[in-house]
N, CA and C of each residue as an Amber inpcrd file, in Angstrom:
protein
   771
 100.0960000  83.5320000 127.1890000  99.2470000  82.2800000 127.0570000
 100.0310000  81.2650000 127.3200000 101.4810000  81.4140000 126.6180000
 102.4810000  79.7890000 126.7100000 103.2880000  80.0510000 128.0170000
 103.4190000  81.7070000 128.2670000 104.5180000  81.5560000 129.1790000
 104.5420000  82.6830000 130.1490000 105.3060000  83.3130000 131.0310000
 105.2260000  84.1440000 131.7590000 105.4000000  85.5340000 130.8350000
 104.2920000  86.7470000 131.0850000 104.4630000  87.8430000 130.5680000
 105.6570000  88.5890000 131.0410000 105.9230000  88.6780000 131.9920000
 107.0530000  89.2260000 132.8140000 108.4810000  89.3310000 132.0590000
 109.2540000  90.1220000 131.9610000 110.4860000  89.7120000 131.3120000
 111.6380000  89.0160000 132.0660000 111.3510000  89.2490000 133.6210000
 112.7160000  88.8490000 134.8820000 111.9740000  87.5150000 135.1160000
 110.7510000  87.2260000 135.1870000 110.0310000  86.0990000 135.1840000
 110.4090000  85.3070000 134.2250000 110.0430000  84.9320000 132.7530000
 110.2010000  84.2630000 131.8350000 111.6280000  84.5150000 131.8380000
 112.6730000  84.9540000 131.7850000 114.0700000  84.6890000 131.8260000
 114.2420000  83.4390000 132.9240000 114.0990000  83.9580000 134.2420000
 114.5170000  83.4250000 135.0840000 113.7350000  81.4150000 135.1010000
 112.5930000  81.7040000 134.4350000 111.8750000  80.3400000 133.8670000
 112.9070000  79.8110000 133.2660000 112.9320000  80.4000000 132.0910000
 113.7830000  79.5240000 130.9420000 115.2440000  79.0660000 131.8190000
 115.7780000  79.9970000 131.9280000 117.3920000  79.8170000 132.2880000
 117.2310000  78.4270000 133.3430000 115.8620000  78.6350000 134.5390000
 116.0600000  77.0590000 134.7880000 115.9680000  75.8160000 134.1310000
 114.9950000  75.8760000 133.1640000 114.9160000  74.7020000 132.3730000
 116.1520000  74.4690000 131.8310000 116.8490000  75.4390000 131.3910000
 117.8460000  75.2260000 130.3370000 119.2640000  74.3360000 131.5690000
 119.3420000  74.9580000 132.7030000 120.1690000  74.9130000 133.9720000
 120.0980000  73.5880000 134.1820000 118.8740000  72.4160000 134.3610000
 118.4340000  71.8410000 134.5670000 118.6290000  70.6010000 133.7230000
 118.6820000  70.8500000 132.7660000 119.4940000  70.5050000 131.5570000
 121.1950000  70.2610000 131.5910000 121.6330000  70.9750000 132.1450000
 123.2180000  71.3090000 132.1560000 124.1050000  69.9660000 132.4800000
 123.6750000  69.1490000 133.1210000 124.1120000  67.8730000 133.8560000
 123.5280000  66.7730000 133.3200000 122.8930000  67.0220000 132.1250000
 122.1640000  65.4990000 131.7850000 122.9220000  64.4300000 131.0360000
 122.3030000  63.4400000 130.9360000 123.7000000  62.3820000 130.4320000
 123.5500000  62.5360000 128.6760000 124.4130000  62.7940000 127.9190000
 124.6670000  62.7640000 126.6000000 126.2300000  61.7450000 125.5860000
 126.0630000  62.2380000 124.7750000 127.3140000  61.5090000 123.8610000
 128.3820000  61.9730000 124.1130000 129.5160000  61.5870000 124.6340000
 130.7860000  62.1960000 124.7360000 131.0670000  62.6390000 123.6300000
 131.6710000  64.1750000 123.1360000 132.2270000  64.7040000 122.0290000
 130.9630000  64.7410000 121.2770000 129.4230000  64.8870000 121.0830000
 128.8570000  64.5760000 119.9420000 129.0420000  66.3470000 119.8730000
 129.2200000  66.1750000 118.2380000 128.7770000  67.5810000 118.1020000
 127.6850000  68.1690000 118.3110000 127.2490000  69.7950000 118.5780000
 125.9730000  70.1230000 118.7130000 125.4280000  69.9880000 117.4060000
 123.9240000  69.8290000 117.5000000 123.5320000  69.3990000 116.0850000
 123.0730000  70.6770000 115.2790000 122.9240000  70.3040000 114.0820000
 122.8310000  71.1120000 113.0810000 121.1830000  71.5280000 112.9950000
 120.4050000  70.6450000 113.2090000 118.8040000  70.9220000 113.5920000
 118.1910000  70.1500000 114.9820000 117.4290000  70.7610000 115.3130000
 116.5220000  70.4540000 116.5220000 115.0030000  70.1160000 115.9810000
 114.2270000  69.2710000 116.5180000 113.1350000  68.8390000 116.9770000
 112.3900000  69.5160000 118.4410000 111.6130000  70.3570000 118.8900000
 111.0880000  70.5040000 120.0540000 109.6590000  71.0640000 120.0260000
 109.2330000  70.9550000 121.5030000 107.8320000  70.6980000 121.4500000
 107.2990000  72.7660000 121.5560000 106.1660000  72.6560000 121.5650000
 105.9630000  74.0230000 121.6060000 104.4850000  74.0410000 122.3430000
 104.0530000  73.6060000 123.5030000 103.2430000  73.6130000 124.0910000
 103.1950000  75.0030000 125.3790000 102.7110000  75.3430000 126.2890000
 103.2240000  76.0930000 127.6580000 104.1390000  75.3810000 128.4390000
 104.8790000  76.4290000 128.7890000 105.7670000  75.9000000 129.5910000
 105.9360000  75.0580000 130.4320000 104.9080000  74.9100000 131.1010000
 104.6330000  74.4650000 132.5200000 104.3170000  72.5950000 132.1020000
 103.9790000  72.3970000 130.7790000 103.8320000  71.5300000 130.1020000
 105.3730000  70.6760000 129.7950000 105.4680000  71.7140000 128.1910000
 106.5760000  71.0680000 127.5340000 107.7730000  71.4100000 127.4610000
 108.3160000  72.8210000 128.2820000 109.0320000  73.7520000 128.6230000
 110.4090000  72.6010000 129.2500000 110.4710000  71.5220000 129.5480000
 111.7360000  70.8610000 130.2080000 111.8620000  69.9570000 128.7790000
 110.5580000  69.5670000 128.0790000 111.5350000  68.5340000 126.9710000
 111.9440000  69.7560000 125.9950000 111.3600000  70.6810000 125.6790000
 112.1700000  71.8160000 124.7440000 114.0280000  72.0300000 125.4520000
 114.0340000  72.3240000 126.4640000 115.0520000  72.7200000 126.8640000
 116.0050000  71.4080000 126.7570000 115.4570000  70.6070000 126.7650000
 116.6350000  69.2850000 126.2700000 117.1790000  69.6310000 125.2280000
 116.1060000  69.5500000 124.2440000 117.0100000  70.3780000 122.5370000
 117.8520000  71.2520000 122.9280000 117.2620000  72.2210000 123.3640000
 117.7560000  73.7400000 123.4480000 119.7400000  73.8100000 124.2140000
 119.3010000  72.7460000 125.5050000 120.5670000  72.5490000 125.9120000
 122.1340000  72.0370000 124.8740000 121.2480000  71.1130000 124.1860000
 121.9580000  70.5970000 123.6040000 123.0910000  71.0960000 122.0750000
 122.4010000  72.7330000 122.0950000 123.1340000  73.8880000 121.2870000
 124.3390000  74.4130000 121.8480000 123.9420000  73.9730000 123.1890000
 124.6560000  75.4660000 123.9260000 126.1860000  75.2490000 123.8200000
 126.7900000  74.5230000 123.3410000 128.5430000  73.9880000 122.7470000
 128.2870000  75.3520000 121.8590000 127.9630000  75.5890000 120.8680000
 127.7800000  76.3990000 119.7460000 126.9450000  77.4950000 119.9460000
 126.7640000  78.0650000 121.1700000 126.0170000  79.0520000 121.0900000
 126.8470000  80.4240000 120.7380000 127.6750000  80.4000000 120.1510000
 128.9880000  82.0750000 120.2510000 128.9360000  81.5790000 118.6310000
 128.4490000  80.3810000 118.0620000 128.8550000  80.0460000 116.6490000
 127.4350000  80.7990000 115.9460000 126.7010000  80.1200000 116.4840000
 124.5200000  80.4060000 115.8260000 124.6500000  82.1180000 115.4670000
 124.5880000  82.0980000 114.5560000 123.8840000  83.6790000 114.1250000
 122.6910000  83.8540000 113.3240000 122.3920000  82.5480000 112.5240000
 120.9450000  82.5540000 112.5170000 120.1860000  81.3000000 112.8860000
 118.8180000  81.5970000 112.5580000 117.8500000  80.2180000 113.0770000
 116.6480000  80.1240000 111.9890000 116.5260000  79.0400000 111.4400000
 115.8860000  78.7530000 110.7850000 114.4580000  78.3080000 111.5470000
 113.5820000  78.7600000 111.6410000 112.3300000  77.8120000 112.8510000
 111.4820000  77.9630000 111.9270000 110.8200000  76.3500000 111.7190000
 109.5150000  76.2260000 111.0860000 108.2760000  75.0750000 112.1140000
 107.3820000  75.7690000 112.0080000 106.2600000  75.1020000 112.9690000
 105.3260000  75.2850000 111.8920000 104.2230000  74.2920000 112.6950000
 102.7580000  73.9890000 111.9890000 101.6340000  75.1620000 112.0370000
 101.1240000  75.1250000 110.9930000  99.9280000  76.4590000 111.0850000
  98.7930000  75.3530000 111.9470000  98.5400000  76.2250000 113.2350000
  97.0840000  76.1180000 113.9010000  95.8980000  76.7930000 113.9340000
  96.3780000  77.7950000 113.4880000  94.8910000  78.6790000 113.2430000
  94.6770000  79.6410000 112.0270000  95.1000000  78.9950000 110.9190000
  94.5810000  79.4190000 109.6750000  94.4950000  78.3260000 108.3830000
  94.0000000  78.1250000 107.7260000  94.5120000  76.7060000 106.7180000
  95.5970000  77.7230000 105.5410000  96.2960000  77.1800000 105.2950000
  97.9230000  77.6190000 104.6590000  98.1290000  76.6240000 103.8210000
  98.5190000  76.9720000 102.4530000  99.0230000  75.9260000 101.3830000
 100.4570000  76.6640000 101.1420000 100.9770000  75.8270000 101.4750000
 103.0110000  76.1290000 101.4050000 103.6790000  76.6680000 102.7740000
 104.3290000  77.1840000 102.4530000 105.3150000  77.9640000 103.6740000
 104.9740000  79.4640000 103.9250000 104.7030000  80.0580000 104.8500000
 104.5250000  81.4390000 105.1920000 105.6770000  81.8660000 106.1300000
 105.6990000  83.2830000 105.2920000 106.9960000  83.8740000 105.8680000
 106.2120000  85.2260000 106.6470000 106.5890000  86.0450000 107.8710000
 105.7360000  86.9590000 108.0850000 105.8320000  88.1280000 107.2250000
 104.8320000  89.1720000 107.4210000 105.3060000  90.4350000 106.7920000
 105.4350000  91.3450000 108.0730000 106.7760000  91.3970000 108.8710000
 107.4650000  91.5100000 109.5000000 108.6790000  91.8680000 109.4580000
 109.6020000  92.8300000 110.3800000 110.7860000  92.5520000 110.0590000
 111.5890000  92.4420000 111.6140000 110.3250000  92.0770000 112.8560000
 110.9520000  91.9990000 113.8760000 109.9980000  90.4300000 114.5290000
 110.4290000  89.6910000 115.1540000 109.7780000  88.8210000 115.7790000
 110.0050000  89.4330000 117.6700000 108.7530000  89.9360000 118.2470000
 108.9140000  89.9290000 119.6530000 108.2820000  89.2290000 120.6050000
 109.1310000  88.8480000 121.7040000 108.5170000  88.4930000 122.7860000
 108.8560000  89.9750000 124.1060000 108.6270000  89.1210000 125.1700000
 108.8420000  89.9070000 126.3220000 110.5250000  90.3840000 126.7540000
 111.0840000  89.1430000 125.9510000 112.6450000  89.6920000 126.3520000
 113.8950000  90.3450000 125.1590000 112.5670000  90.8090000 124.7760000
 113.2070000  91.9400000 123.3760000 112.2970000  91.3950000 122.0350000
 112.9300000  91.6500000 120.9180000 113.2720000  91.7920000 119.5130000
 114.3670000  91.1670000 118.9450000 114.0220000  90.2930000 117.7620000
 114.6900000  89.4140000 117.2200000 114.5680000  89.9690000 115.7510000
 115.2690000  89.9940000 114.9460000 115.4690000  90.7630000 113.5700000
 114.9670000  89.4880000 112.3650000 113.9030000  89.3380000 111.7210000
 113.8060000  88.8750000 110.8620000 115.0500000  88.5820000 109.9910000
 116.0870000  87.5750000 109.2250000 117.0410000  87.7700000 108.7090000
 116.4680000  88.0500000 107.0290000 117.4270000  89.4760000 106.5260000
 116.3590000  89.7010000 105.5070000 117.4210000  88.9200000 103.8860000
 118.3810000  88.4910000 104.3130000 119.1220000  87.3670000 103.5780000
 118.5380000  86.2510000 103.1520000 117.8200000  85.7190000 104.1100000
 116.9910000  84.4060000 104.2660000 115.7000000  84.6350000 103.2480000
 115.1540000  85.7440000 103.9340000 114.1980000  85.5710000 103.5050000
 114.4670000  86.4880000 101.6300000 115.2090000  86.7500000 101.2950000
 115.4990000  86.7780000  99.7810000 116.0940000  85.6930000  99.1900000
 117.0430000  84.5620000 100.1340000 116.9900000  83.3970000  99.3410000
 115.9860000  82.4970000  98.8160000 114.6560000  82.7790000  99.6890000
 113.4640000  82.0640000  99.1780000 112.8110000  82.7280000  98.5220000
 113.2320000  84.0200000  97.5000000 112.3950000  84.2040000  96.4370000
 112.3820000  83.5290000  95.4200000 111.1900000  83.5920000  94.8050000
 110.9490000  82.7500000  93.6240000 110.3330000  81.6800000  93.6440000
 110.2690000  80.8040000  94.8260000 109.8840000  79.2950000  95.2300000
 107.9720000  79.9920000  95.7500000 107.6800000  79.0770000  95.0470000
 105.9210000  78.9250000  94.6490000 105.5520000  78.7740000  95.9620000
 105.7870000  77.7010000  96.7680000 104.9680000  77.3290000  97.5420000
 105.4060000  77.9190000  98.9900000 106.5270000  79.7300000  99.0310000
 106.7350000  80.1430000  99.9720000 105.7320000  81.5990000  99.5800000
 104.8630000  81.7180000 100.7920000 103.9820000  83.1460000 100.6240000
 104.4640000  83.9310000 101.9060000 104.1860000  85.2840000 101.7100000
 104.3690000  85.9140000 102.9400000 102.4420000  86.3980000 102.9700000
 102.0670000  86.3280000 104.7780000 101.4960000  86.1690000 105.4110000
 101.1750000  86.3200000 106.9500000 100.5840000  87.8150000 106.9850000
 100.3690000  88.4470000 108.4670000  99.5580000  87.6320000 109.1140000
  98.6220000  87.0020000 108.0970000  97.3450000  86.1960000 109.2000000
  98.3060000  85.0510000 109.7000000  98.9060000  84.1140000 109.1680000
  99.1290000  82.6400000 109.3280000 100.3170000  83.1760000 110.7600000
 100.7600000  84.0760000 110.8800000 102.0940000  84.1760000 112.0390000
 101.0030000  85.2450000 113.0960000 100.0730000  85.8850000 112.9060000
  99.4090000  86.6990000 113.8460000  99.1180000  86.2160000 115.1700000
  98.7150000  84.6570000 115.1520000  98.3910000  84.1110000 116.3930000
  98.9320000  82.9310000 117.0090000  99.9770000  82.2730000 115.5650000
 100.5700000  81.3120000 116.0130000 101.4080000  80.8980000 116.8520000
 101.4110000  80.0250000 117.6040000 102.0500000  79.7880000 119.2310000
 103.2660000  79.0150000 118.5430000 103.4540000  78.2220000 117.4280000
 104.0620000  77.4210000 117.5390000 105.6340000  77.5240000 117.2990000
 105.7680000  79.1060000 116.8460000 107.0210000  79.6400000 116.7210000
 107.1290000  80.6540000 117.8760000 106.0900000  81.2400000 118.6390000
 106.6050000  82.2990000 119.6250000 107.2420000  81.6650000 120.5280000
 106.5290000  80.5880000 121.0520000 107.1120000  79.7720000 122.1000000
 108.7260000  79.4880000 122.3940000 109.2940000  79.0030000 121.2950000
 110.5260000  79.1240000 121.1810000 111.7260000  80.1780000 120.8720000
 111.0950000  81.7380000 120.8900000 112.2690000  82.4980000 120.8240000
 112.8910000  82.8410000 122.2130000 111.9730000  82.7760000 123.4470000
 112.5950000  82.9950000 124.7670000 113.7840000  82.2260000 124.7860000
 113.6140000  80.6470000 124.5100000 114.7760000  79.9980000 124.7750000
 115.8290000  80.2830000 123.7660000 115.6090000  80.6960000 122.6650000
 116.8280000  81.3950000 122.0830000 117.4800000  82.6060000 122.5560000
 116.5760000  83.3530000 122.6610000 116.8350000  84.7610000 123.0100000
 117.9470000  84.3040000 124.4310000 117.9310000  83.4840000 125.1570000
 118.0700000  83.3490000 126.6460000 119.6190000  82.2490000 126.6630000
 119.8000000  81.6040000 125.1460000 120.7210000  80.8000000 124.9610000
 121.7720000  81.4680000 123.8210000 121.2930000  81.8730000 123.2360000
 122.0840000  82.6370000 122.0230000 122.9330000  84.0660000 122.1210000
 123.9700000  84.0630000 121.7920000 124.2080000  85.9680000 121.5800000
 123.3750000  86.6420000 120.9910000 124.2440000  86.7840000 119.4240000
 123.2260000  87.7210000 118.5910000 122.9920000  86.3720000 117.8030000
 121.5470000  87.0580000 116.8300000 120.9200000  85.8860000 115.8700000
 119.7900000  86.5630000 114.8130000 119.7780000  86.2770000 114.1770000
 118.5620000  86.7100000 112.9560000 117.6150000  85.2550000 113.3230000
 116.1960000  85.4390000 112.4190000 115.4790000  84.6530000 112.3660000
 115.1640000  84.0710000 110.8770000 114.5270000  83.3270000 110.7620000
 113.4670000  83.0490000 109.3650000 112.2630000  81.9460000 109.8130000
 111.3690000  82.7590000 109.9960000 110.1470000  82.1940000 110.7750000
 109.5300000  81.5670000 109.5470000 108.9520000  80.3040000 109.5880000
 108.4510000  80.1200000 108.6180000 107.1080000  79.4270000 109.2370000
 105.9310000  79.1340000 109.2640000 104.9160000  78.6320000 109.4250000
 104.1370000  77.9040000 108.1990000 103.9290000  76.6320000 108.2680000
 103.9770000  75.5750000 107.4810000 102.6140000  74.6770000 107.1630000
 101.9720000  75.0100000 106.3430000 100.6060000  74.2500000 106.4660000
 100.6480000  73.3930000 105.4320000  99.9860000  73.0650000 104.5060000
  99.8550000  71.9610000 103.5980000 101.2260000  72.0460000 102.6530000
 102.2100000  71.3160000 102.9440000 103.4400000  71.2190000 101.7190000
 103.9640000  70.0940000 101.8540000 104.4740000  69.4850000 100.9270000
 105.2230000  68.1520000 100.9270000 106.6530000  68.1950000 101.9530000
 107.0500000  66.8340000 101.5370000 108.4660000  66.5380000 102.3450000
 109.3300000  67.6980000 101.3680000 108.9240000  67.6670000  99.7610000
 110.3500000  67.8950000  98.7060000 109.9500000  69.6800000  98.9030000
 109.2600000  70.1230000  99.0180000 108.4470000  71.4470000  99.3580000
 109.3140000  72.1060000 100.1550000 109.1250000  71.1270000 101.3610000
 109.6820000  71.6900000 102.4380000 111.5640000  71.6480000 102.8730000
 111.9450000  70.7820000 102.0140000 113.2720000  70.2660000 101.8740000
 113.7900000  71.3390000 100.6730000 112.8360000  71.6290000 100.1990000
 113.6500000  72.9230000  99.0170000 114.1460000  73.9720000  99.3650000
 113.1610000  74.5880000 100.1510000 112.9790000  75.8610000 101.3410000
 114.5870000  75.6740000 102.2810000 114.6070000  74.0820000 103.0710000
 115.8310000  74.0910000 103.6240000 116.9410000  74.2700000 102.8440000
 116.8680000  73.4170000 101.8190000 118.1360000  73.5350000 100.7970000
 118.9820000  75.3490000 100.5720000 117.9750000  75.9180000 100.1840000
 118.0510000  77.2640000 100.0640000 118.2980000  78.1940000 101.6190000
 118.3490000  77.4930000 102.5590000 118.9080000  78.1600000 103.9590000
 120.0010000  77.0860000 104.5200000 119.8620000  76.6010000 104.3360000
 121.2660000  75.2550000 104.6200000 122.2990000  76.4370000 105.3440000
 122.9000000  77.0570000 104.8070000 124.1020000  77.7460000 105.3410000
 125.0610000  76.7240000 105.8870000 126.4330000  77.2330000 106.9810000
 127.4800000  76.4770000 107.2980000 126.7240000  76.4830000 109.0760000
 128.2020000  75.9920000 109.9000000 128.3090000  76.6060000 111.2980000
 127.0980000  77.2360000 111.7350000 126.8640000  78.7010000 110.9980000
 125.9120000  80.0150000 111.6060000 124.9480000  79.7150000 111.8820000
 124.5540000  78.6950000 110.7190000 122.6930000  78.2350000 110.4870000
 122.4240000  77.0550000 111.3400000 121.4120000  76.9010000 112.3360000
 120.7190000  76.2960000 112.5060000 119.6830000  75.7320000 112.4570000
 118.3410000  74.7530000 112.0170000 117.6260000  74.4120000 111.8890000
 116.3920000  73.8330000 112.7720000 115.4200000  74.2480000 113.5140000
 114.6900000  74.2040000 114.6520000 113.2690000  73.9810000 113.8410000
 112.7530000  72.7540000 114.1740000 111.0810000  72.0220000 113.7220000
 110.5230000  72.2950000 114.6210000 109.1690000  72.9670000 115.0310000
 108.3200000  73.3320000 116.2920000 107.4680000  71.7980000 116.4380000
 107.0760000  70.5880000 117.0740000 106.0310000  69.9240000 117.0470000
 105.4740000  69.1400000 118.1910000 104.7680000  69.2090000 118.4770000
 104.0660000  68.1600000 119.6930000 103.8760000  66.7930000 119.2510000
 103.6660000  65.8710000 119.7500000 103.4800000  64.9120000 119.2850000
 101.9180000  64.1150000 119.2290000 101.6750000  62.9330000 120.2140000
 100.2000000  62.7360000 120.1020000  99.0500000  63.7600000 121.0730000
  97.9810000  63.7710000 120.6540000  97.2170000  64.7740000 121.2120000
  96.0020000  63.7180000 121.6600000  96.3330000  64.2620000 123.4070000
  94.5930000  63.6750000 123.7650000  94.4090000  61.8910000 124.1910000
  95.2760000  61.4410000 124.2480000  95.3550000  59.8390000 124.4480000
  94.9450000  59.3840000 125.8500000  94.9430000  58.6060000 126.2680000
  95.3400000  58.1500000 127.5700000  97.1520000  58.1880000 127.4350000
  97.3430000  57.2490000 129.0450000  98.4820000  58.0570000 129.1410000
  99.3430000  57.2780000 128.5620000  98.4330000  55.3980000 129.0550000
  99.6080000  54.5870000 128.4920000  99.5880000  54.5770000 126.9740000
  98.1190000  54.5670000 126.5470000  98.0700000  54.5070000 125.0370000
  99.4380000  55.3110000 124.1660000  99.7100000  56.9440000 124.6700000
 100.0720000  58.0460000 124.0790000 101.4840000  57.7190000 124.5300000
 102.0700000  56.9330000 125.4300000 103.1700000  56.2540000 125.6630000
 103.4170000  55.1860000 124.2530000 103.1010000  54.5230000 124.1560000
 102.5010000  53.5510000 123.1180000 103.2970000  54.2770000 121.8510000
 102.2090000  55.2340000 121.1860000 102.3260000  55.7060000 119.9350000
 103.3940000  56.8230000 119.8290000 103.9810000  57.7790000 121.1150000
 104.9010000  58.1720000 120.7890000 106.1750000  57.6040000 120.6490000
 106.2940000  56.4010000 121.1930000 107.6210000  55.1640000 121.1720000
 107.9070000  54.9730000 119.6670000 106.7390000  54.7160000 119.1380000
 106.5210000  54.5060000 117.5560000 107.0160000  55.8880000 117.0010000
 106.5130000  57.0040000 117.0260000 106.8140000  58.0390000 116.4700000
 108.2860000  57.9160000 116.5640000 108.6770000  58.3590000 117.3880000
 110.3730000  58.1520000 118.1980000 111.4020000  57.0830000 117.2360000
 110.8430000  56.4970000 116.9210000 111.8370000  55.4070000 116.5630000
 111.5130000  55.5630000 115.0070000 110.4380000  55.7810000 114.8360000
 110.4720000  56.7670000 113.0310000 110.9840000  57.4500000 113.0920000
 111.2290000  58.5350000 113.7700000 112.5350000  59.6840000 113.7670000
 113.7580000  59.0610000 113.5710000 114.2720000  58.2130000 114.4270000
 115.6660000  57.7590000 114.4130000 115.8800000  57.0470000 113.2470000
 114.9800000  56.6870000 112.6310000 114.8840000  55.9950000 111.4310000
 114.9690000  56.8020000 110.2090000 114.2850000  57.6670000 110.6690000
 114.6190000  59.0550000 109.6430000 113.2300000  58.6990000 108.5570000
 112.3500000  58.0540000 108.7790000 111.2160000  57.6780000 108.4230000
 110.1830000  58.6210000 108.2400000 109.3700000  59.0310000 107.5480000
 108.0450000  60.4370000 107.7740000 107.4530000  59.1950000 108.6930000
 106.8750000  60.5110000 109.8410000 105.9150000  60.2670000 110.9850000
 104.4500000  60.6030000 109.8260000 103.7950000  60.0210000 110.8280000
 102.2320000  60.3970000 110.6870000 101.7390000  61.4680000 110.8900000
 100.8800000  62.7710000 110.4290000 100.6150000  64.0370000 110.7750000
  99.4070000  63.4060000 112.1510000  98.9290000  62.2960000 112.0230000
  98.0130000  61.6970000 113.3380000  98.6940000  61.5380000 114.6440000
  99.8670000  61.7050000 114.4960000 100.9520000  61.4720000 115.5590000
 102.0740000  62.6710000 115.8310000 102.1350000  63.3890000 115.0460000
 102.8300000  65.0460000 115.1440000 102.2160000  65.9510000 114.6620000
 101.8350000  66.8070000 115.3000000 101.2150000  68.5170000 114.6470000
 102.2880000  68.9400000 113.6290000 103.3740000  68.9460000 113.7720000
 104.3630000  69.1650000 113.2470000 104.9770000  68.4110000 111.9140000
 104.2830000  67.3430000 111.4450000 104.6210000  66.4550000 111.1200000
 105.1340000  66.6920000 109.3060000 104.4200000  67.9790000 108.8910000
 104.8020000  68.0320000 107.1570000 106.4980000  68.8930000 107.1350000
 106.5520000  69.8840000 108.4000000 107.9530000  70.4050000 108.2610000
 109.0670000  69.1270000 108.8360000 108.3390000  68.4330000 109.9820000
 109.2340000  67.3890000 110.0020000 109.8190000  66.5450000 108.9100000
 108.9020000  66.3220000 108.2300000 109.1330000  65.1750000 107.0930000
 109.7660000  65.9630000 106.3000000 109.6060000  67.2870000 105.9420000
 110.4600000  67.8670000 104.8970000 112.2930000  67.9510000 105.7020000
 112.0760000  67.8670000 106.7740000 113.7250000  67.9570000 107.6710000
 114.4950000  66.2130000 106.8560000 113.3820000  65.4670000 107.4320000
 113.6550000  64.0190000 107.5280000 114.3410000  63.7250000 106.2080000
 113.7460000  64.3690000 105.0910000 114.3110000  64.0780000 103.6160000
 115.5640000  64.8590000 103.7050000 115.9800000  65.5200000 104.2440000
 116.8710000  66.9940000 103.9150000 118.2260000  66.0940000 105.0990000
 117.4700000  65.1890000 105.8060000 118.8490000  64.4080000 106.9470000
 119.3720000  63.1160000 106.1760000 118.1460000  62.8180000 104.9240000
 118.8490000  61.7120000 104.7780000 119.8620000  61.8330000 103.5620000
 119.2590000  62.8640000 102.5460000 119.9330000  63.6620000 101.6360000
 121.7150000  64.1910000 102.1080000 121.5470000  64.3370000 103.0050000
 122.5350000  65.1800000 104.0530000 123.4480000  64.3050000 104.9020000
 123.0520000  63.1190000 104.8410000 123.6670000  62.0870000 106.0060000
 123.6450000  62.4470000 107.5930000 122.3300000  63.2940000 108.1000000
 122.2800000  63.5310000 109.5200000 121.6520000  62.4130000 110.1670000
 122.2110000  62.0710000 111.0650000 121.5630000  61.0050000 112.4730000
 120.6610000  61.5550000 112.7890000 119.6430000  61.1610000 113.8420000
 118.5450000  61.6710000 114.7000000 118.6370000  61.0220000 115.9540000
 119.1260000  61.7610000 116.6410000 119.3550000  61.5030000 118.0530000
 117.9610000  61.8780000 119.2780000 117.3550000  60.8170000 119.9730000
 116.7860000  61.1070000 120.7510000 117.2040000  61.7870000 121.8960000
 116.5240000  62.8010000 122.4480000 116.8390000  63.4340000 123.6400000
 115.9240000  63.6150000 124.8590000 114.9570000  63.3730000 124.1940000
 113.5480000  63.9150000 125.3810000 112.5030000  63.1680000 124.9200000
 111.3990000  62.1790000 125.8280000 110.7640000  61.9020000 125.1950000
 109.3110000  61.3630000 126.3290000 108.7840000  62.4390000 126.7860000
 107.7290000  62.3470000 127.7960000 106.4370000  62.6440000 127.3670000
 105.1170000  62.8650000 128.6120000 103.8890000  63.6830000 128.0660000
 103.5450000  64.5930000 129.0330000 102.5480000  65.5050000 128.7140000
 101.7920000  66.5360000 129.5910000 101.8070000  65.4040000 131.2590000
 101.0860000  64.0780000 131.1690000 101.0950000  63.6370000 132.7310000
 102.1650000  63.7090000 133.0230000 103.4570000  63.4300000 132.1670000
 104.4120000  63.3260000 132.9880000 105.3620000  64.7140000 133.7850000
 104.3610000  65.6240000 133.2500000 104.9390000  67.2000000 133.8180000
 104.3450000  68.3580000 134.4100000 102.9080000  68.0160000 134.0000000
 102.0220000  69.0110000 135.0250000 100.6880000  68.6280000 134.9770000
 100.0670000  67.4860000 133.7860000  99.0590000  67.3480000 133.7150000
  98.6650000  66.0590000 134.2270000  96.7290000  66.2510000 133.6440000
  96.0650000  64.4570000 134.3550000  96.3440000  63.5820000 133.1950000
  96.3060000  62.1430000 133.4640000  96.6870000  61.2950000 132.6870000
  95.8340000  60.7760000 131.9900000  94.4830000  61.3200000 132.6040000
  93.4230000  60.4060000 131.3380000  93.6530000  60.7380000 130.0840000
  93.7100000  62.6130000 129.5740000  94.2130000  62.4530000 128.0840000
  95.7050000  62.9660000 128.6170000  96.4620000  63.0550000 127.3500000
  97.7370000  63.7180000 127.5220000  98.1460000  64.3510000 125.9430000
  98.9410000  65.0460000 126.1090000  99.8790000  65.1540000 124.8190000
 101.1810000  65.0890000 125.5080000 101.8260000  64.5480000 124.1600000
 103.2680000  63.9640000 123.6340000 104.1980000  64.9810000 123.1530000
 105.4650000  65.0070000 123.9610000 106.4480000  65.9610000 123.5760000
 107.8970000  65.3060000 123.4250000 108.7280000  65.3500000 122.2610000
 109.6450000  64.7870000 122.2490000 110.6310000  66.2310000 121.5220000
 112.1830000  65.6440000 122.3170000 113.1770000  66.2930000 121.3700000
 113.8880000  65.3990000 121.1120000 114.3910000  66.5480000 119.7830000
 115.4990000  65.1690000 119.1270000 116.3190000  65.8320000 118.1940000
 117.8780000  65.5120000 118.0480000 118.7200000  66.1850000 118.0280000
 119.0940000  65.0850000 116.3760000 119.6330000  66.7530000 115.4210000
 119.8910000  66.2440000 114.3550000 121.6050000  66.2060000 114.0080000
 122.4730000  65.7700000 113.7590000 124.0200000  65.2130000 113.8080000
 124.2630000  65.0760000 112.4580000 125.3960000  65.6530000 112.1050000
 126.3160000  65.3490000 110.9040000 126.8710000  63.8820000 111.0430000
 127.1010000  62.9960000 110.1510000 127.8510000  61.8500000 110.6330000
 129.0550000  62.2900000 110.2530000 129.9830000  61.3250000 111.4660000
 131.4200000  61.7590000 110.9190000 131.7700000  60.5430000 109.8590000
 133.0530000  61.5400000 108.8930000 133.6670000  61.5110000 107.7890000
 134.7070000  60.3650000 107.8560000
């Protein structure tokens, strides 16, 4: 529903989007990010914006071995955060193993459950797999669908999985939904500024606000800065401007000591 079903066409599409970001302006000598926020709509709409986030991870593509991926629950009512009842996640580009050590590290946390239903039709995680598969060498994944969870509950999960340079965190979120183009631009700009200030975002303005806010809490506690990489909407990419969905990509980097 969100990207090409054929492996060759999908790989070419992702490679093209990543390649178009290779010469994009960026801060010289900036370290590859510890965490990313990236959108999860159909590739024709949000793919280029997501690619902006993933391109920033390219310098460390041979270092990263584990991805902690969090996205909002769109299909089911969910309290807390849900792991899948599966050993692998699958896209047309192949399988990605669920990280057993990461799953074990979450044992005993009351806010973490295992739910096949929460993952069965959830696109907020799935759409990121092809980008990761084309960018990284070999990696495992800790996939978490996030429902009703506080920033403290999400941050506690992230703390268990934080790791070192081998581990990166990705939060999946779109921004405003179905506003007229000009209004959406204003609303999304305000949300982006909140993110840059590491202030909690409104769930009405970002469907992934709950995992985002947990990540922002971790960022404040661990002295990460938030850098805006791209901010557009479906009216800028492939849709009409009467009602648009907003997309942003952001990198969270460690402050140099």
